[in-house]
N, CA, C and O atoms as a MOPAC input file, in Angstrom:
PM7 MOZYME 1SCF
protein

 N    -59.38100 1   -25.24500 1    -5.68700 1
 C    -58.91600 1   -25.61500 1    -7.00900 1
 C    -57.54300 1   -24.99000 1    -7.21900 1
 O    -57.33300 1   -23.81500 1    -6.91700 1
 N    -56.63000 1   -25.76600 1    -7.72800 1
 C    -55.27800 1   -25.26600 1    -7.96600 1
 C    -55.26800 1   -24.44300 1    -9.24400 1
 O    -55.77600 1   -24.87100 1   -10.28000 1
 N    -54.69300 1   -23.27600 1    -9.15300 1
 C    -54.57200 1   -22.40000 1   -10.31900 1
 C    -53.10700 1   -22.23600 1   -10.63600 1
 O    -52.30100 1   -21.94200 1    -9.75300 1
 N    -52.76100 1   -22.42300 1   -11.88100 1
 C    -51.38300 1   -22.22300 1   -12.31000 1
 C    -51.39500 1   -21.24900 1   -13.47100 1
 O    -52.22300 1   -21.34700 1   -14.37600 1
 N    -50.47800 1   -20.32200 1   -13.43200 1
 C    -50.36400 1   -19.35500 1   -14.51700 1
 C    -49.49600 1   -19.95300 1   -15.60300 1
 O    -48.53700 1   -20.66600 1   -15.30700 1
 N    -49.81400 1   -19.67800 1   -16.84600 1
 C    -48.96900 1   -20.14900 1   -17.93200 1
 C    -48.56300 1   -18.99400 1   -18.81500 1
 O    -49.22300 1   -17.95700 1   -18.87500 1
 N    -47.45400 1   -19.20900 1   -19.49800 1
 C    -46.93300 1   -18.20700 1   -20.41800 1
 C    -47.75200 1   -18.26100 1   -21.69400 1
 O    -47.85900 1   -19.30800 1   -22.33300 1
 N    -48.32000 1   -17.14200 1   -22.05400 1
 C    -49.09800 1   -17.06600 1   -23.29200 1
 C    -48.36000 1   -16.16100 1   -24.25700 1
 O    -47.94800 1   -15.05700 1   -23.90200 1
 N    -48.20100 1   -16.62900 1   -25.45400 1
 C    -47.51600 1   -15.81800 1   -26.44900 1
 C    -48.43800 1   -15.54400 1   -27.61500 1
 O    -49.18500 1   -16.41500 1   -28.06200 1
 N    -48.37100 1   -14.33100 1   -28.09200 1
 C    -49.09300 1   -13.95400 1   -29.29800 1
 C    -48.08200 1   -13.90800 1   -30.41800 1
 O    -47.01900 1   -13.30500 1   -30.27400 1
 N    -48.39500 1   -14.52900 1   -31.51600 1
 C    -47.45900 1   -14.55800 1   -32.62700 1
 C    -48.02100 1   -13.77500 1   -33.79800 1
 O    -49.21900 1   -13.81800 1   -34.07800 1
 N    -47.14900 1   -13.06800 1   -34.46600 1
 C    -47.51700 1   -12.41900 1   -35.71000 1
 C    -46.96300 1   -13.32800 1   -36.79300 1
 O    -45.80100 1   -13.23300 1   -37.18800 1
 N    -47.83900 1   -14.21500 1   -37.26200 1
 C    -47.39100 1   -15.22800 1   -38.20800 1
 C    -48.38000 1   -15.30700 1   -39.35700 1
 O    -49.59000 1   -15.21800 1   -39.14800 1
 N    -47.88200 1   -15.47000 1   -40.53900 1
 C    -48.73500 1   -15.55300 1   -41.71600 1
 C    -49.77400 1   -16.64900 1   -41.61400 1
 O    -50.89700 1   -16.47900 1   -42.08800 1
 N    -49.42600 1   -17.76400 1   -41.00900 1
 C    -50.36200 1   -18.87100 1   -40.89200 1
 C    -51.56900 1   -18.50700 1   -40.04900 1
 O    -52.62200 1   -19.13200 1   -40.17600 1
 N    -51.43500 1   -17.51000 1   -39.19300 1
 C    -52.53500 1   -17.11500 1   -38.33300 1
 C    -53.11000 1   -15.77800 1   -38.74300 1
 O    -53.88700 1   -15.19200 1   -37.99000 1
 N    -52.75600 1   -15.28100 1   -39.90400 1
 C    -53.37100 1   -14.09000 1   -40.44700 1
 C    -52.88600 1   -12.78200 1   -39.87300 1
 O    -53.58700 1   -11.77800 1   -39.99500 1
 N    -51.72700 1   -12.74100 1   -39.25400 1
 C    -51.19100 1   -11.47100 1   -38.78400 1
 C    -51.47600 1   -11.21000 1   -37.33700 1
 O    -51.56400 1   -12.13900 1   -36.53400 1
 N    -51.62200 1    -9.93700 1   -36.99100 1
 C    -51.78100 1    -9.52600 1   -35.59900 1
 C    -52.98200 1   -10.20500 1   -34.95700 1
 O    -53.92900 1   -10.59800 1   -35.63800 1
 N    -52.92600 1   -10.33500 1   -33.63700 1
 C    -53.91900 1   -11.11800 1   -32.91500 1
 C    -55.22500 1   -10.38500 1   -32.65200 1
 O    -56.18500 1   -11.01800 1   -32.21200 1
 N    -55.30700 1    -9.09900 1   -32.89800 1
 C    -56.53700 1    -8.39200 1   -32.55100 1
 C    -57.32300 1    -7.97900 1   -33.79000 1
 O    -56.77000 1    -7.78900 1   -34.87300 1
 N    -58.60500 1    -7.85000 1   -33.59600 1
 C    -59.52800 1    -7.29600 1   -34.58000 1
 C    -60.50500 1    -6.47400 1   -33.75600 1
 O    -60.77900 1    -6.82800 1   -32.60900 1
 N    -61.03300 1    -5.39700 1   -34.29900 1
 C    -61.90100 1    -4.52900 1   -33.50100 1
 C    -63.11900 1    -5.25500 1   -32.94200 1
 O    -63.56500 1    -4.94500 1   -31.83700 1
 N    -63.66000 1    -6.20900 1   -33.67900 1
 C    -64.88300 1    -6.87900 1   -33.25600 1
 C    -64.64400 1    -8.21000 1   -32.54400 1
 O    -65.58600 1    -8.82500 1   -32.04300 1
 N    -63.37300 1    -8.65900 1   -32.49800 1
 C    -63.03200 1    -9.94600 1   -31.88100 1
 C    -61.75700 1    -9.82000 1   -31.06400 1
 O    -60.84000 1    -9.09200 1   -31.44400 1
 N    -61.69800 1   -10.52700 1   -29.94600 1
 C    -60.46200 1   -10.57000 1   -29.17100 1
 C    -60.51800 1   -11.73500 1   -28.19100 1
 O    -61.54200 1   -11.98500 1   -27.55500 1
 N    -59.40000 1   -12.43800 1   -28.08200 1
 C    -59.18700 1   -13.40300 1   -27.00800 1
 C    -57.89700 1   -12.97400 1   -26.32800 1
 O    -56.82600 1   -13.04400 1   -26.93200 1
 N    -57.98700 1   -12.53300 1   -25.08300 1
 C    -56.79500 1   -12.11400 1   -24.35100 1
 C    -56.12200 1   -13.35900 1   -23.77600 1
 O    -56.68800 1   -14.04900 1   -22.92800 1
 N    -54.91000 1   -13.63600 1   -24.24700 1
 C    -54.16800 1   -14.77800 1   -23.72700 1
 C    -53.18000 1   -14.36400 1   -22.64200 1
 O    -52.80600 1   -15.18300 1   -21.80300 1
 N    -52.75400 1   -13.10000 1   -22.65100 1
 C    -51.85500 1   -12.62700 1   -21.60100 1
 C    -52.59800 1   -12.67400 1   -20.27000 1
 O    -53.68500 1   -12.11200 1   -20.13700 1
 N    -52.00500 1   -13.34600 1   -19.29100 1
 C    -52.64500 1   -13.48100 1   -17.99000 1
 C    -53.59600 1   -14.65800 1   -17.90700 1
 O    -54.25000 1   -14.85500 1   -16.88200 1
 N    -53.68400 1   -15.45400 1   -18.98300 1
 C    -54.52600 1   -16.64900 1   -18.93900 1
 C    -53.93200 1   -17.62700 1   -17.93100 1
 O    -52.74500 1   -17.56600 1   -17.60900 1
 N    -54.77400 1   -18.52400 1   -17.44400 1
 C    -54.31300 1   -19.47600 1   -16.43900 1
 C    -54.97100 1   -20.83300 1   -16.67600 1
 O    -55.96200 1   -20.95100 1   -17.39600 1
 N    -54.39000 1   -21.84500 1   -16.05100 1
 C    -54.93800 1   -23.19300 1   -16.10800 1
 C    -55.61200 1   -23.47600 1   -14.77000 1
 O    -55.01000 1   -23.28100 1   -13.71400 1
 N    -56.84200 1   -23.92800 1   -14.81400 1
 C    -57.56600 1   -24.36100 1   -13.62100 1
 C    -58.09800 1   -25.74900 1   -13.90100 1
 O    -58.96200 1   -25.93800 1   -14.75800 1
 N    -57.57000 1   -26.72600 1   -13.16300 1
 C    -57.98100 1   -28.09500 1   -13.42300 1
 C    -57.65300 1   -28.44900 1   -14.85800 1
 O    -56.50600 1   -28.30000 1   -15.28000 1
 N    -58.61400 1   -28.90500 1   -15.60500 1
 C    -58.40300 1   -29.25600 1   -17.00700 1
 C    -58.91900 1   -28.20500 1   -17.96100 1
 O    -59.34600 1   -28.52500 1   -19.07000 1
 N    -58.88500 1   -26.93900 1   -17.53700 1
 C    -59.41700 1   -25.86700 1   -18.38700 1
 C    -58.42700 1   -24.71900 1   -18.50000 1
 O    -57.60300 1   -24.49900 1   -17.61300 1
 N    -58.52200 1   -23.99200 1   -19.60900 1
 C    -57.79200 1   -22.74300 1   -19.79300 1
 C    -58.78500 1   -21.61800 1   -19.51700 1
 O    -59.89900 1   -21.62100 1   -20.03900 1
 N    -58.37000 1   -20.65400 1   -18.69000 1
 C    -59.22000 1   -19.50700 1   -18.37500 1
 C    -58.60500 1   -18.27600 1   -19.03300 1
 O    -57.51400 1   -17.84300 1   -18.66100 1
 N    -59.31300 1   -17.71700 1   -20.01300 1
 C    -58.86500 1   -16.50800 1   -20.69900 1
 C    -59.43200 1   -15.29800 1   -19.95800 1
 O    -60.63200 1   -15.25400 1   -19.68600 1
 N    -58.58100 1   -14.30300 1   -19.62300 1
 C    -59.04700 1   -13.15400 1   -18.84700 1
 C    -60.16100 1   -12.35600 1   -19.51700 1
 O    -61.03800 1   -11.83400 1   -18.82800 1
 N    -60.14600 1   -12.25100 1   -20.83100 1
 C    -61.16200 1   -11.45300 1   -21.52200 1
 C    -61.37400 1   -11.97100 1   -22.93800 1
 O    -60.44000 1   -12.40100 1   -23.61400 1
 N    -62.63100 1   -11.91500 1   -23.36200 1
 C    -63.01700 1   -12.30800 1   -24.72200 1
 C    -64.01100 1   -11.27100 1   -25.22900 1
 O    -64.90100 1   -10.83500 1   -24.49900 1
 N    -63.84600 1   -10.88800 1   -26.47800 1
 C    -64.79200 1    -9.97600 1   -27.13300 1
 C    -65.26700 1   -10.65000 1   -28.41400 1
 O    -64.46400 1   -11.14900 1   -29.20300 1
 N    -66.57800 1   -10.65600 1   -28.60700 1
 C    -67.16700 1   -11.25800 1   -29.80200 1
 C    -68.39700 1   -10.43100 1   -30.18100 1
 O    -69.13400 1    -9.97200 1   -29.30800 1
 N    -68.61200 1   -10.24700 1   -31.46800 1
 C    -69.69100 1    -9.36800 1   -31.91500 1
 C    -71.03700 1   -10.06000 1   -32.09600 1
 O    -72.03400 1    -9.38700 1   -32.35800 1
 N    -71.09600 1   -11.37400 1   -31.96600 1
 C    -72.35600 1   -12.10800 1   -31.95700 1
 C    -72.13100 1   -13.39700 1   -31.17900 1
 O    -70.98800 1   -13.81700 1   -31.00000 1
 N    -73.20000 1   -14.02700 1   -30.71600 1
 C    -73.04400 1   -15.23600 1   -29.91400 1
 C    -72.16900 1   -16.25100 1   -30.63900 1
 O    -72.24800 1   -16.40000 1   -31.85900 1
 N    -71.34300 1   -16.94000 1   -29.87900 1
 C    -70.45200 1   -17.91400 1   -30.48800 1
 C    -69.66700 1   -18.69400 1   -29.45800 1
 O    -70.14700 1   -18.95100 1   -28.35400 1
 N    -68.45400 1   -19.06700 1   -29.83100 1
 C    -67.64600 1   -19.96800 1   -29.01800 1
 C    -66.19100 1   -19.53300 1   -29.00500 1
 O    -65.68400 1   -18.97300 1   -29.97700 1
 N    -65.52600 1   -19.80200 1   -27.88200 1
 C    -64.07000 1   -19.79100 1   -27.84700 1
 C    -63.68000 1   -21.25500 1   -28.00100 1
 O    -64.13700 1   -22.11200 1   -27.24500 1
 N    -62.83600 1   -21.53300 1   -28.98100 1
 C    -62.46600 1   -22.89900 1   -29.33600 1
 C    -60.95500 1   -23.03900 1   -29.22200 1
 O    -60.21100 1   -22.15400 1   -29.64300 1
 N    -60.50200 1   -24.15800 1   -28.64900 1
 C    -59.07000 1   -24.43000 1   -28.54300 1
 C    -58.73000 1   -25.59400 1   -29.46500 1
 O    -59.38300 1   -26.63800 1   -29.45000 1
 N    -57.68500 1   -25.38600 1   -30.26900 1
 C    -57.17800 1   -26.41400 1   -31.17600 1
 C    -55.76800 1   -26.80400 1   -30.76500 1
 O    -54.98200 1   -25.95900 1   -30.33700 1
 N    -55.45200 1   -28.08200 1   -30.89500 1
 C    -54.07200 1   -28.53300 1   -30.75100 1
 C    -53.29300 1   -28.04300 1   -31.96500 1
 O    -53.88800 1   -27.59100 1   -32.94400 1
 N    -51.97200 1   -28.12800 1   -31.90700 1
 C    -51.14600 1   -27.76600 1   -33.06200 1
 C    -50.21900 1   -28.91400 1   -33.42100 1
 O    -49.84100 1   -29.72500 1   -32.57600 1
 N    -49.86700 1   -28.96000 1   -34.68900 1
 C    -48.85700 1   -29.88400 1   -35.19700 1
 C    -47.93500 1   -29.08600 1   -36.09500 1
 O    -48.39000 1   -28.43400 1   -37.03500 1
 N    -46.65100 1   -29.13300 1   -35.81500 1
 C    -45.65800 1   -28.37500 1   -36.58500 1
 C    -46.02600 1   -26.89400 1   -36.68300 1
 O    -45.82400 1   -26.26200 1   -37.72000 1
 N    -46.56800 1   -26.34600 1   -35.59000 1
 C    -46.87900 1   -24.92200 1   -35.52900 1
 C    -48.20200 1   -24.50800 1   -36.13800 1
 O    -48.56900 1   -23.33600 1   -36.06300 1
 N    -48.92800 1   -25.43500 1   -36.73800 1
 C    -50.21200 1   -25.10900 1   -37.37200 1
 C    -51.35000 1   -25.77000 1   -36.59600 1
 O    -51.17600 1   -26.86700 1   -36.06500 1
 N    -52.51500 1   -25.11600 1   -36.52300 1
 C    -53.63400 1   -25.71800 1   -35.79900 1
 C    -54.13500 1   -26.98000 1   -36.48900 1
 O    -54.16400 1   -27.06600 1   -37.71600 1
 N    -54.52800 1   -27.95500 1   -35.67700 1
 C    -55.13800 1   -29.17400 1   -36.18800 1
 C    -56.61200 1   -28.84500 1   -36.43300 1
 O    -57.36900 1   -28.59500 1   -35.49500 1
 N    -57.00100 1   -28.85100 1   -37.69900 1
 C    -58.35400 1   -28.46400 1   -38.09700 1
 C    -59.00800 1   -29.57600 1   -38.90000 1
 O    -58.29300 1   -30.31700 1   -39.57400 1
 N    -60.30900 1   -29.73400 1   -38.86700 1
 C    -61.26900 1   -28.88100 1   -38.19300 1
 C    -61.54100 1   -29.27500 1   -36.74700 1
 O    -62.28800 1   -28.58200 1   -36.05700 1
 N    -60.95200 1   -30.37800 1   -36.27000 1
 C    -61.23100 1   -30.83800 1   -34.91700 1
 C    -60.73400 1   -29.89100 1   -33.84500 1
 O    -59.73800 1   -29.19300 1   -34.03400 1
 N    -61.42900 1   -29.87000 1   -32.72100 1
 C    -61.00400 1   -29.05600 1   -31.58700 1
 C    -60.87200 1   -29.94600 1   -30.36300 1
 O    -61.39800 1   -31.05900 1   -30.32600 1
 N    -60.16100 1   -29.43800 1   -29.36100 1
 C    -59.99100 1   -30.19400 1   -28.12600 1
 C    -60.71200 1   -29.52800 1   -26.95800 1
 O    -60.68200 1   -30.03300 1   -25.83500 1
 N    -61.36000 1   -28.39600 1   -27.22300 1
 C    -62.13400 1   -27.72700 1   -26.19300 1
 C    -62.89000 1   -26.54600 1   -26.75700 1
 O    -62.44600 1   -25.90900 1   -27.71200 1
 N    -64.03800 1   -26.25600 1   -26.16000 1
 C    -64.82400 1   -25.08900 1   -26.57800 1
 C    -65.80600 1   -24.72400 1   -25.47200 1
 O    -66.16300 1   -25.54800 1   -24.63100 1
 N    -66.23100 1   -23.46600 1   -25.50000 1
 C    -67.26700 1   -23.00200 1   -24.58400 1
 C    -68.05200 1   -21.89500 1   -25.27800 1
 O    -67.48400 1   -21.09000 1   -26.01500 1
 N    -69.34900 1   -21.86000 1   -25.03900 1
 C    -70.19100 1   -20.82300 1   -25.63400 1
 C    -69.98400 1   -19.50600 1   -24.89300 1
 O    -69.84900 1   -19.48400 1   -23.66900 1
 N    -69.96100 1   -18.39900 1   -25.65500 1
 C    -69.88000 1   -17.05500 1   -25.07700 1
 C    -70.93000 1   -16.17400 1   -25.75600 1
 O    -71.15500 1   -16.28200 1   -26.96100 1
 N    -71.57300 1   -15.29500 1   -24.96700 1
 C    -72.56300 1   -14.39600 1   -25.55500 1
 C    -71.88700 1   -13.23800 1   -26.27500 1
 O    -70.72100 1   -12.93500 1   -26.02100 1
 N    -72.61400 1   -12.60200 1   -27.16100 1
 C    -72.09900 1   -11.40600 1   -27.83800 1
 C    -71.72000 1   -10.36700 1   -26.79100 1
 O    -72.39200 1   -10.21900 1   -25.77000 1
 N    -70.63400 1    -9.65300 1   -27.06100 1
 C    -70.17600 1    -8.60800 1   -26.15400 1
 C    -68.84400 1    -8.97200 1   -25.52400 1
 O    -68.07100 1    -9.75800 1   -26.07200 1
 N    -68.59000 1    -8.38400 1   -24.36000 1
 C    -67.34300 1    -8.61000 1   -23.63400 1
 C    -67.59700 1    -9.57400 1   -22.48800 1
 O    -68.55100 1    -9.40300 1   -21.72900 1
 N    -66.74500 1   -10.59000 1   -22.36000 1
 C    -66.82900 1   -11.56400 1   -21.27300 1
 C    -65.48900 1   -11.60800 1   -20.55800 1
 O    -64.44600 1   -11.35700 1   -21.16100 1
 N    -65.52200 1   -11.92700 1   -19.26800 1
 C    -64.28700 1   -12.06400 1   -18.49800 1
 C    -64.20600 1   -13.46200 1   -17.90700 1
 O    -65.21800 1   -14.13200 1   -17.70500 1
 N    -62.96700 1   -13.88900 1   -17.63300 1
 C    -62.70000 1   -15.20000 1   -17.03500 1
 C    -63.45000 1   -16.31300 1   -17.76000 1
 O    -64.23200 1   -17.04900 1   -17.15800 1
 N    -63.20000 1   -16.42000 1   -19.04700 1
 C    -63.85600 1   -17.42200 1   -19.88700 1
 C    -63.10500 1   -18.74300 1   -19.75400 1
 O    -61.94700 1   -18.85400 1   -20.15700 1
 N    -63.78000 1   -19.74600 1   -19.17900 1
 C    -63.17100 1   -21.04300 1   -18.88800 1
 C    -63.50000 1   -22.03000 1   -20.00100 1
 O    -64.66700 1   -22.32500 1   -20.26000 1
 N    -62.44800 1   -22.54300 1   -20.66100 1
 C    -62.61300 1   -23.49600 1   -21.75500 1
 C    -62.05400 1   -24.84700 1   -21.31500 1
 O    -60.83500 1   -25.00700 1   -21.24800 1
 N    -62.92300 1   -25.83500 1   -21.00800 1
 C    -62.42500 1   -27.17300 1   -20.69000 1
 C    -61.69600 1   -27.74600 1   -21.90800 1
 O    -62.18700 1   -27.65200 1   -23.03300 1
 N    -60.51600 1   -28.34200 1   -21.67600 1
 C    -59.69300 1   -28.85900 1   -22.77300 1
 C    -59.33500 1   -30.31200 1   -22.48300 1
 O    -58.78700 1   -30.62600 1   -21.42600 1
 N    -59.64900 1   -31.19900 1   -23.43300 1
 C    -59.29800 1   -32.61300 1   -23.30400 1
 C    -57.78900 1   -32.79200 1   -23.33400 1
 O    -57.12400 1   -32.25500 1   -24.21900 1
 N    -57.24100 1   -33.53100 1   -22.38700 1
 C    -55.82100 1   -33.85900 1   -22.39900 1
 C    -54.91100 1   -32.65900 1   -22.27500 1
 O    -53.82800 1   -32.65000 1   -22.86000 1
 N    -55.31600 1   -31.64700 1   -21.53100 1
 C    -54.52400 1   -30.42700 1   -21.39400 1
 C    -53.14700 1   -30.74900 1   -20.82800 1
 O    -53.02500 1   -31.39000 1   -19.78400 1
 N    -52.11900 1   -30.29800 1   -21.52900 1
 C    -50.72800 1   -30.54500 1   -21.14400 1
 C    -49.88700 1   -29.38000 1   -21.64600 1
 O    -50.33600 1   -28.62000 1   -22.50400 1
 N    -48.67900 1   -29.22800 1   -21.12600 1
 C    -47.80700 1   -28.17600 1   -21.65700 1
 C    -47.63400 1   -28.33700 1   -23.16600 1
 O    -47.52800 1   -29.45400 1   -23.67200 1
 N    -47.60700 1   -27.21500 1   -23.87500 1
 C    -47.41700 1   -27.26000 1   -25.32000 1
 C    -48.03300 1   -26.06800 1   -26.01000 1
 O    -48.43800 1   -25.09700 1   -25.37000 1
 N    -48.09800 1   -26.15300 1   -27.33200 1
 C    -48.62100 1   -25.07000 1   -28.17700 1
 C    -50.06500 1   -25.34800 1   -28.56200 1
 O    -50.43500 1   -26.47800 1   -28.88100 1
 N    -50.86900 1   -24.29800 1   -28.52700 1
 C    -52.28700 1   -24.38200 1   -28.85500 1
 C    -52.68600 1   -23.15700 1   -29.66800 1
 O    -51.91600 1   -22.20500 1   -29.79600 1
 N    -53.89400 1   -23.19200 1   -30.21200 1
 C    -54.46800 1   -22.04100 1   -30.89900 1
 C    -55.88500 1   -21.85200 1   -30.37000 1
 O    -56.67600 1   -22.79400 1   -30.32500 1
 N    -56.19600 1   -20.61200 1   -29.96800 1
 C    -57.55800 1   -20.25900 1   -29.56800 1
 C    -58.21200 1   -19.52900 1   -30.73500 1
 O    -57.59500 1   -18.67200 1   -31.36800 1
 N    -59.45500 1   -19.87200 1   -31.01100 1
 C    -60.19100 1   -19.25300 1   -32.11300 1
 C    -61.57800 1   -18.83200 1   -31.65000 1
 O    -62.12100 1   -19.36100 1   -30.68100 1
 N    -62.12800 1   -17.87400 1   -32.36400 1
 C    -63.53000 1   -17.48600 1   -32.20800 1
 C    -64.31600 1   -18.17700 1   -33.31900 1
 O    -63.92600 1   -18.13900 1   -34.48600 1
 N    -65.42300 1   -18.80600 1   -32.94200 1
 C    -66.37700 1   -19.36200 1   -33.90600 1
 C    -67.74200 1   -18.77300 1   -33.57900 1
 O    -68.04700 1   -18.51900 1   -32.41400 1
 N    -68.55700 1   -18.55600 1   -34.59500 1
 C    -69.90500 1   -18.02200 1   -34.40300 1
 C    -70.92900 1   -19.14700 1   -34.31200 1
 O    -70.75800 1   -20.19800 1   -34.93100 1
 N    -71.98600 1   -18.93000 1   -33.54500 1
 C    -73.13700 1   -19.83600 1   -33.50200 1
 C    -74.00400 1   -19.50100 1   -34.71600 1
 O    -74.74500 1   -18.51800 1   -34.70200 1
 N    -73.91100 1   -20.32200 1   -35.76700 1
 C    -74.57900 1   -19.97300 1   -37.02600 1
 C    -75.84100 1   -20.76700 1   -37.31700 1
 O    -76.62900 1   -20.36700 1   -38.17300 1
 N    -76.05600 1   -21.88600 1   -36.62500 1
 C    -77.23700 1   -22.68400 1   -36.95800 1
 C    -78.31400 1   -22.63000 1   -35.87800 1
 O    -79.30700 1   -23.35300 1   -35.96100 1
 N    -78.13000 1   -21.78700 1   -34.87200 1
 C    -79.17600 1   -21.51200 1   -33.90100 1
 C    -79.53800 1   -22.61900 1   -32.93500 1
 O    -80.57700 1   -22.53900 1   -32.28000 1
 N    -78.70500 1   -23.66400 1   -32.82200 1
 C    -79.07400 1   -24.75000 1   -31.91900 1
 C    -78.35100 1   -24.70000 1   -30.56900 1
 O    -78.61200 1   -25.53300 1   -29.70100 1
 N    -77.44600 1   -23.73400 1   -30.38100 1
 C    -76.77900 1   -23.57300 1   -29.09800 1
 C    -75.74800 1   -24.62900 1   -28.76400 1
 O    -75.31900 1   -24.73300 1   -27.61500 1
 N    -75.33800 1   -25.42100 1   -29.75700 1
 C    -74.26500 1   -26.39200 1   -29.54700 1
 C    -73.19000 1   -26.17000 1   -30.60000 1
 O    -73.48100 1   -25.75400 1   -31.72200 1
 N    -71.94700 1   -26.45100 1   -30.22900 1
 C    -70.82600 1   -26.26800 1   -31.14800 1
 C    -70.77900 1   -27.45500 1   -32.09800 1
 O    -70.52200 1   -28.58200 1   -31.67600 1
 N    -71.02600 1   -27.20700 1   -33.37800 1
 C    -71.13700 1   -28.27800 1   -34.36300 1
 C    -70.03500 1   -28.30400 1   -35.40800 1
 O    -69.96000 1   -29.25700 1   -36.18400 1
 N    -69.17500 1   -27.29000 1   -35.45600 1
 C    -68.11000 1   -27.24900 1   -36.45700 1
 C    -67.17200 1   -28.42700 1   -36.21700 1
 O    -66.77100 1   -28.68200 1   -35.08100 1
 N    -66.82600 1   -29.13500 1   -37.26700 1
 C    -65.90900 1   -30.26500 1   -37.13900 1
 C    -65.89300 1   -31.07100 1   -38.41400 1
 O    -66.41900 1   -30.65100 1   -39.44500 1
 N    -65.28900 1   -32.22200 1   -38.32900 1
 C    -65.17300 1   -33.11500 1   -39.47800 1
 C    -66.54400 1   -33.34100 1   -40.10700 1
 O    -67.47200 1   -33.79100 1   -39.43500 1
 N    -66.67000 1   -33.03000 1   -41.38800 1
 C    -67.91600 1   -33.22200 1   -42.11900 1
 C    -68.96500 1   -32.14400 1   -41.88600 1
 O    -70.04000 1   -32.19300 1   -42.48400 1
 N    -68.66900 1   -31.16500 1   -41.02100 1
 C    -69.63900 1   -30.10200 1   -40.72500 1
 C    -68.92700 1   -28.75800 1   -40.61100 1
 O    -69.03300 1   -28.08000 1   -39.58900 1
 N    -68.20500 1   -28.37600 1   -41.65200 1
 C    -67.44800 1   -27.12000 1   -41.60800 1
 C    -68.24200 1   -25.92700 1   -42.13200 1
 O    -67.70300 1   -24.82700 1   -42.25400 1
 N    -69.51700 1   -26.14200 1   -42.44100 1
 C    -70.35200 1   -25.04000 1   -42.93200 1
 C    -71.23000 1   -24.44500 1   -41.83000 1
 O    -72.00300 1   -23.52500 1   -42.09700 1
 N    -71.12800 1   -24.95100 1   -40.60100 1
 C    -71.88500 1   -24.42000 1   -39.46400 1
 C    -70.92600 1   -23.98900 1   -38.36800 1
 O    -69.80700 1   -24.49500 1   -38.27600 1
 N    -71.36800 1   -23.05300 1   -37.53800 1
 C    -70.55700 1   -22.55000 1   -36.41800 1
 C    -69.14700 1   -22.20700 1   -36.89400 1
 O    -68.14700 1   -22.66400 1   -36.34000 1
 N    -69.10700 1   -21.40100 1   -37.92000 1
 C    -67.87700 1   -21.07900 1   -38.64800 1
 C    -66.99700 1   -20.08000 1   -37.89800 1
 O    -67.47800 1   -19.35700 1   -37.02500 1
 N    -65.70600 1   -20.04200 1   -38.23800 1
 C    -64.77700 1   -19.13100 1   -37.56000 1
 C    -65.13300 1   -17.66100 1   -37.76400 1
 O    -65.63200 1   -17.26700 1   -38.81900 1
 N    -64.86500 1   -16.85700 1   -36.73200 1
 C    -64.93100 1   -15.41000 1   -36.86400 1
 C    -63.78500 1   -14.95200 1   -37.74200 1
 O    -62.70600 1   -15.54400 1   -37.72000 1
 N    -64.01000 1   -13.91000 1   -38.51100 1
 C    -63.00400 1   -13.45800 1   -39.46900 1
 C    -62.51600 1   -12.05600 1   -39.14100 1
 O    -63.25300 1   -11.22300 1   -38.61300 1
 N    -61.25500 1   -11.82300 1   -39.47100 1
 C    -60.67000 1   -10.48400 1   -39.38200 1
 C    -61.12400 1    -9.68600 1   -40.61000 1
 O    -61.61200 1   -10.26500 1   -41.58000 1
 N    -60.96500 1    -8.36900 1   -40.56700 1
 C    -61.32500 1    -7.55000 1   -41.72800 1
 C    -60.59700 1    -7.96100 1   -43.01300 1
 O    -61.10600 1    -7.73300 1   -44.11000 1
 N    -59.40500 1    -8.56800 1   -42.88200 1
 C    -58.66200 1    -8.97300 1   -44.08100 1
 C    -59.10000 1   -10.33300 1   -44.62100 1
 O    -58.51400 1   -10.83700 1   -45.57900 1
 N    -60.13800 1   -10.93700 1   -44.00600 1
 C    -60.67100 1   -12.19800 1   -44.50500 1
 C    -60.01900 1   -13.44400 1   -43.94500 1
 O    -60.36800 1   -14.55000 1   -44.35700 1
 N    -59.08000 1   -13.30400 1   -43.01800 1
 C    -58.45400 1   -14.47200 1   -42.39300 1
 C    -59.18000 1   -14.80600 1   -41.09600 1
 O    -59.76100 1   -13.93400 1   -40.44900 1
 N    -59.13700 1   -16.07700 1   -40.73000 1
 C    -59.78800 1   -16.52100 1   -39.49400 1
 C    -59.09900 1   -15.91400 1   -38.28000 1
 O    -57.87600 1   -15.77200 1   -38.25500 1
 N    -59.90000 1   -15.55400 1   -37.26600 1
 C    -59.34500 1   -15.00600 1   -36.03300 1
 C    -58.79800 1   -16.17000 1   -35.21100 1
 O    -59.56200 1   -16.99300 1   -34.70700 1
 N    -57.47900 1   -16.23400 1   -35.07900 1
 C    -56.80600 1   -17.30500 1   -34.34500 1
 C    -55.64700 1   -16.71100 1   -33.56400 1
 O    -54.90800 1   -15.87000 1   -34.07500 1
 N    -55.49200 1   -17.15500 1   -32.31200 1
 C    -54.43400 1   -16.65000 1   -31.44300 1
 C    -53.62000 1   -17.83000 1   -30.92600 1
 O    -54.12500 1   -18.62000 1   -30.12900 1
 N    -52.37000 1   -17.96300 1   -31.36500 1
 C    -51.52700 1   -19.02700 1   -30.82500 1
 C    -51.11000 1   -18.68900 1   -29.39400 1
 O    -50.90100 1   -17.52300 1   -29.05700 1
 N    -50.99300 1   -19.72000 1   -28.55700 1
 C    -50.52400 1   -19.51800 1   -27.19000 1
 C    -49.83000 1   -20.78000 1   -26.70400 1
 O    -50.00500 1   -21.86100 1   -27.26600 1
 N    -49.05000 1   -20.62600 1   -25.66300 1
 C    -48.27600 1   -21.72600 1   -25.08500 1
 C    -48.73300 1   -21.98000 1   -23.65800 1
 O    -49.04200 1   -21.04700 1   -22.91800 1
 N    -48.77100 1   -23.23900 1   -23.28200 1
 C    -48.97600 1   -23.60000 1   -21.88700 1
 C    -47.65600 1   -24.15900 1   -21.38900 1
 O    -47.12900 1   -25.13100 1   -21.92900 1
 N    -47.13400 1   -23.52800 1   -20.35100 1
 C    -45.87900 1   -23.97200 1   -19.75300 1
 C    -46.12900 1   -25.09600 1   -18.76900 1
 O    -47.15900 1   -25.76700 1   -18.83000 1
 N    -45.19800 1   -25.29900 1   -17.87000 1
 C    -45.31400 1   -26.36300 1   -16.86900 1
 C    -46.59600 1   -26.21600 1   -16.07300 1
 O    -47.00000 1   -25.11100 1   -15.71100 1
 N    -47.22400 1   -27.34200 1   -15.80800 1
 C    -48.48100 1   -27.32600 1   -15.05100 1
 C    -48.25900 1   -27.93700 1   -13.68600 1
 O    -49.19200 1   -28.02100 1   -12.88800 1

């Protein structure tokens, strides 16, 4: 399988609620890579079972509530988390943590269902979101 490294940037932007880390949540984008049609994040930390979700962006903001990729992750620390992404191409994306809230083991957050599998939150009440860039593939 061909592996390509991409440039990942963390932004401190009001639209994303400030710094990219929270003590109970983390998606490491530095050192992330593209494998086939997936983004592989080197490390993820989540305090309860949930999902790493990738959103496309428009004008620098995530396209919500729809996502273009997600994968379930167990509570705790995970490494090499592979998120298959539809139509993966160079550009700007946002990775988010969502919790498994309805107990069915499938990612259900989306259009018309924003009350389940909700985003993980920072202590300041903003959603945990990490913008990143995929360079040439």
